[in-house]
N, C-alpha and C positions, 0 to 999 in steps of 0.2 A: 629577483630581489625578494628577500624575506621581509614580511610585514612584521610590525611589532608583536602580533599575536603568534608569530612563529610559523605561519603558514606560507608556503610558496604559492605562486599564482595558480598552479594546477590544482593544489589541494583546495584552495578557496573556491575555484571554479566548480569542483565536484560538489562541494557543500552547497553552493548556490543552486546547482542543478537539483540536488536532493530536495532542498527547501522548495524550489519551484514546483517540482513534480508532486511533492506531498500536498502542496497547496491546491494543485489541480485535482488531486483525488478528493480533497475536501469539497471543492466546488461540485464535482460530480455527485458525491454523496448527498449534498444539500439539494441538488436538482431532483434526485430520486426521492428524497423525503418530501419534497414539495409536489412533484408531478408523477411519481411512480417510475418503475423500471421500463415500462413499455413506451413511455412518452419519448418524443424526439423534438429536436429543434425544427420548427416548421420552415425556417429559412434555409436549412441545410439537411434535408432528410437523408441525403447520401452519406452523412456521417454516422448513421445508425442510431439506434435507440439509446436510452440512458444506460442500460445494462452494458451495451457495447462500448459506450464512452467510458464507463467505469473500468471495464476490462482493459481498455487502451491505456488509461492513466495508470492503473496498477502495473501494467506491463512496462510503462516508462519508469516507474519507481524501481521495478525489479532490474531494469537495465542499469540504472544509476548505482544501485546497490552492488550489482555484479562488477561494475567498473571500480567502485570503491574497494571491493574485495580484491580485485586483480591488482590494484595499485597499493594495497596494504594499509588503506585508511582504517579499515575495520577487519575483524577476525571472524571467519566463518564458524569456528568452534564456539566462540563467545555468543554469536548471534543465535546459534542453535540452542545453546544452554539457556539463554534468556527467553527464547521462544518456549522452551519446555516449562520454565518457571512461570511464564505468563499464562499458560494454560490453567494452572492451579490458581494463580492470582485473579484472573479474570472470571473464572467459573463461578465464584461466589457472588459476582455482581450481575450476571446475566439471568434473565427471568423467563425467556421464551425459547431457549435453545434445548433441543431434545438431547437427553442423555448426558452423561458425564464420564470421566475417566476414559477408557478405551472407546466408548461409544460417543464421546463428545463431538467427534467429527464424522460420525456415521452418515451415509447418504440419506437424504430425506426422501419422502415417498414419491415425489415427482421426478426423481432421478438426478437432480442437480447436485 
């Protein structure tokens, strides 16, 4: 059944998944800002440190984006074009990132 917004249940579910996973990335980022990358949940150390948790959540977002690409909800070429534009848009607002242009994403000294 199509909802008044024109979304079928599968489309709505993918959007819910995307929103949920993006929210979990935000939670991970806030934990890192409060406690640092190396900190971990003392009640669940087996889940890894905050860096690992952030990687896991970003991976979950990537999965949902891939699903949405596969189902035709979003277009890969548009995403790539907007990502290229974002590089220039965001660069003027960052203050602590090394380089710009071709060097904006250059590896940092510790190899990450």
